Structure formats: C-alpha cells, structure tokens
MDTraj code that builds the backbone (N, CA, C; nanometers):
import mdtraj as md
import numpy as np

residues = "UNK UNK UNK UNK UNK UNK UNK UNK UNK UNK UNK UNK UNK UNK UNK UNK UNK UNK UNK UNK UNK UNK UNK UNK UNK UNK UNK UNK UNK UNK UNK UNK UNK UNK UNK UNK UNK UNK UNK UNK UNK UNK UNK UNK UNK UNK UNK UNK UNK UNK UNK UNK UNK UNK UNK UNK UNK UNK UNK UNK UNK UNK UNK UNK UNK UNK".split()
xyz = np.array([
    [6.5560, 7.6891, -1.1514],
    [6.6682, 7.6740, -1.0622],
    [6.6729, 7.5483, -1.0085],
    [6.7840, 7.4549, -1.0302],
    [6.8033, 7.3157, -0.9967],
    [6.8396, 7.3227, -0.8613],
    [6.7706, 7.2329, -0.7981],
    [6.8137, 7.1789, -0.6488],
    [6.9205, 7.0356, -0.6560],
    [7.0367, 7.0823, -0.6023],
    [7.1252, 6.9806, -0.5936],
    [7.1414, 6.9184, -0.4614],
    [7.1902, 6.8043, -0.4578],
    [7.2156, 6.7306, -0.3100],
    [7.3458, 6.6672, -0.3250],
    [7.4092, 6.6476, -0.2207],
    [7.5318, 6.5927, -0.2228],
    [7.5459, 6.4851, -0.1050],
    [7.5879, 6.3610, -0.1588],
    [7.5922, 6.2423, -0.0492],
    [7.7327, 6.1866, -0.0520],
    [7.7622, 6.1464, 0.0543],
    [7.9188, 6.0870, 0.0808],
    [7.9220, 5.9292, 0.0526],
    [8.0124, 5.8889, -0.0231],
    [8.0096, 5.7307, -0.0514],
    [8.1639, 5.6953, -0.0407],
    [8.1627, 5.5899, 0.0617],
    [8.3004, 5.4824, 0.0482],
    [8.3110, 5.4032, -0.0649],
    [8.4262, 5.3610, -0.1233],
    [8.4241, 5.2663, -0.2116],
    [8.5589, 5.2035, -0.2174],
    [8.5895, 5.0856, -0.2784],
    [8.7227, 5.0205, -0.2710],
    [8.7262, 4.9389, -0.4248],
    [8.8707, 4.9165, -0.4436],
    [8.9017, 4.8548, -0.5708],
    [9.0379, 4.7793, -0.5339],
    [9.0600, 4.6435, -0.5974],
    [9.1745, 4.5970, -0.5824],
    [9.2724, 4.6242, -0.6838],
    [9.2279, 4.7283, -0.7819],
    [9.3213, 4.7518, -0.8913],
    [9.3618, 4.9093, -0.9105],
    [9.2811, 5.0013, -0.8604],
    [9.3437, 5.1277, -0.8668],
    [9.1968, 5.2235, -0.7883],
    [9.2497, 5.3506, -0.7662],
    [9.1716, 5.4657, -0.7249],
    [9.0899, 5.5026, -0.8193],
    [9.0745, 5.4872, -0.9470],
    [8.9922, 5.5341, -1.0592],
    [8.8979, 5.4436, -1.0470],
    [8.9261, 5.2882, -1.0446],
    [8.8114, 5.2175, -1.0495],
    [8.7198, 5.2116, -0.9102],
    [8.7904, 5.2195, -0.7925],
    [8.7037, 5.2663, -0.6823],
    [8.6241, 5.3779, -0.7060],
    [8.6759, 5.4823, -0.7684],
    [8.5753, 5.6093, -0.7946],
    [8.4491, 5.5515, -0.8830],
    [8.4988, 5.4771, -0.9948],
    [8.3806, 5.4342, -1.0887],
    [8.2677, 5.3311, -0.9898],
    [8.3399, 5.2488, -0.9140],
    [8.2488, 5.1560, -0.8322],
    [8.1536, 5.2506, -0.7423],
    [8.2118, 5.3545, -0.6929],
    [8.1242, 5.4271, -0.6169],
    [7.9934, 5.4904, -0.6980],
    [8.0343, 5.5603, -0.8023],
    [7.9308, 5.6100, -0.9074],
    [7.8391, 5.5036, -0.9396],
    [7.8971, 5.3754, -0.9918],
    [7.7698, 5.2722, -1.0434],
    [7.7278, 5.2261, -0.9219],
    [7.7547, 5.2031, -0.8038],
    [7.6463, 5.1561, -0.7117],
    [7.5759, 5.2784, -0.6533],
    [7.5914, 5.4078, -0.6542],
    [7.5156, 5.5064, -0.6138],
    [7.4269, 5.5115, -0.7246],
    [7.4432, 5.5034, -0.8526],
    [7.3430, 5.5101, -0.9633],
    [7.2346, 5.4182, -0.9480],
    [7.2574, 5.3263, -0.8818],
    [7.1541, 5.2092, -0.8728],
    [7.0243, 5.2606, -0.8280],
    [7.0240, 5.3547, -0.7003],
    [6.9180, 5.4149, -0.6435],
    [6.9133, 5.5670, -0.6464],
    [7.0180, 5.6387, -0.7258],
    [7.0199, 5.7782, -0.7076],
    [7.0351, 5.8117, -0.8690],
    [6.9118, 5.9226, -0.9193],
    [6.9017, 5.9548, -1.0354],
    [6.9761, 6.0799, -1.0469],
    [7.0160, 6.1119, -1.1832],
    [7.0507, 6.2705, -1.2385],
    [7.1917, 6.2959, -1.1546],
    [7.2788, 6.1987, -1.1368],
    [7.4083, 6.2277, -1.0945],
    [7.4718, 6.3408, -1.1737],
    [7.5255, 6.4479, -1.1204],
    [7.6050, 6.5405, -1.2145],
    [7.7530, 6.5455, -1.2016],
    [7.8075, 6.5202, -1.0771],
    [7.9566, 6.4959, -1.0658],
    [7.9911, 6.4226, -0.9395],
    [8.1310, 6.3975, -0.9267],
    [8.1838, 6.3162, -0.8196],
    [8.3164, 6.3881, -0.7714],
    [8.3255, 6.4151, -0.6515],
    [8.4424, 6.4874, -0.6128],
    [8.5112, 6.3729, -0.5261],
    [8.6399, 6.3507, -0.5624],
    [8.7251, 6.2537, -0.4760],
    [8.7610, 6.3421, -0.3531],
    [8.7216, 6.3237, -0.2357],
    [8.7750, 6.3776, -0.1129],
    [8.8854, 6.3252, -0.0497],
    [8.9102, 6.1965, -0.0572],
    [9.0133, 6.1350, -0.0113],
    [9.0609, 5.9998, -0.0493],
    [9.1734, 5.9647, -0.0610],
    [9.2379, 5.8476, -0.1077],
    [9.2905, 5.7744, 0.0071],
    [9.2873, 5.6321, 0.0055],
    [9.3920, 5.5669, 0.1114],
    [9.3956, 5.4131, 0.0261],
    [9.4731, 5.3420, 0.0977],
    [9.5285, 5.2210, 0.0424],
    [9.5557, 5.1198, 0.1584],
    [9.5237, 4.9901, 0.1653],
    [9.5787, 4.9100, 0.2568],
    [9.6972, 4.8145, 0.1864],
    [9.7826, 4.7938, 0.2706],
    [9.9179, 4.7299, 0.2157],
    [9.9213, 4.5837, 0.2973],
    [9.9444, 4.4781, 0.1870],
    [9.9585, 4.3627, 0.2730],
    [10.0787, 4.2851, 0.1950],
    [10.1633, 4.2198, 0.2573],
    [10.2877, 4.1752, 0.2119],
    [10.3625, 4.2578, 0.1318],
    [10.3933, 4.3882, 0.1880],
    [10.4577, 4.5022, 0.1214],
    [10.4185, 4.5528, -0.0064],
    [10.2763, 4.5066, -0.0532],
    [10.2320, 4.5707, -0.1688],
    [10.0814, 4.6279, -0.1254],
    [10.0426, 4.7132, -0.2171],
    [9.9286, 4.7705, -0.1882],
    [9.8131, 4.6662, -0.2252],
    [9.7233, 4.6488, -0.1368],
    [9.6291, 4.5187, -0.1295],
    [9.4967, 4.5893, -0.2033],
    [9.4397, 4.7322, -0.1389],
    [9.3241, 4.7534, -0.1661],
    [9.3178, 4.9220, -0.1747],
    [9.2670, 4.9836, -0.2997],
    [9.2251, 5.0974, -0.3033],
    [9.1248, 5.1552, -0.2517],
    [9.1366, 5.2557, -0.1512],
    [8.9653, 5.3133, -0.1149],
    [8.9923, 5.4662, -0.1453],
    [8.8552, 5.5030, -0.1607],
    [8.8120, 5.6340, -0.1930],
    [8.7059, 5.6850, -0.1420],
    [8.7168, 5.8153, -0.0760],
    [8.5917, 5.8823, 0.0049],
    [8.5440, 5.9743, -0.0917],
    [8.4210, 5.9604, -0.1504],
    [8.3731, 6.0438, -0.2517],
    [8.2611, 6.1284, -0.2375],
    [8.2381, 6.2598, -0.2925],
    [8.0922, 6.3297, -0.2571],
    [8.0468, 6.3253, -0.4211],
    [7.9225, 6.2819, -0.4058],
    [7.8520, 6.2849, -0.5301],
    [7.7382, 6.3788, -0.5296],
    [7.7490, 6.4529, -0.6396],
    [7.6411, 6.5562, -0.6359],
    [7.5310, 6.5152, -0.7347],
    [7.4029, 6.5190, -0.7025],
    [7.2972, 6.4970, -0.8059],
    [7.1817, 6.5993, -0.7675],
    [7.1067, 6.5938, -0.8861],
    [6.9787, 6.6973, -0.9210],
    [6.8654, 6.6390, -0.8428],
    [6.7894, 6.7114, -0.7647],
    [6.6630, 6.6729, -0.7042],
    [6.5436, 6.7225, -0.7967],
    [6.4677, 6.6361, -0.8331],
    [6.3576, 6.6660, -0.9208],
    [6.2489, 6.7319, -0.8177],
])
top = md.Topology()
chain = top.add_chain()
for i, resn in enumerate(residues, 1):
    res = top.add_residue(resn, chain, resSeq=i)
    for name in ("N", "CA", "C"):
        top.add_atom(name, md.element.get_by_symbol(name[0]), res)
traj = md.Trajectory(xyz[None], top)
C-alpha cells in the first residue's frame, strides 16, 4: 500500500499558467521525490498597463512517501 502526501505550492510565470504550473513542479522536485500528480487549484493574473503581467497558480502536488 502506497502512502501519498499532498503539499500546496504557489508559483508564477510571465508567459502562461502552464509555465507557472511547470515551474511549481520543477521547484518542488528539487526537494520532493516521487511526485505523482499536480492539481491546479486556482489561477490568477496581475495586470499592468492594460495587459496581463504575471500568471499565478496555486497547485497541490501529490507524492509518494517511502
């Protein structure tokens, strides 16, 4: 039986929500092993000069605990 743990991570990108999600996974994988999935819980963006300036995501990352 596998034991899974979930952590919540906030990340951002100047390009897209997809890149922000990838940034969250890449940063988490530096210290967390056996990542199984990522769930995008919330998306938001900041606006500057009438254009989207920064894409932000709040994700839940699930990983297996050995």
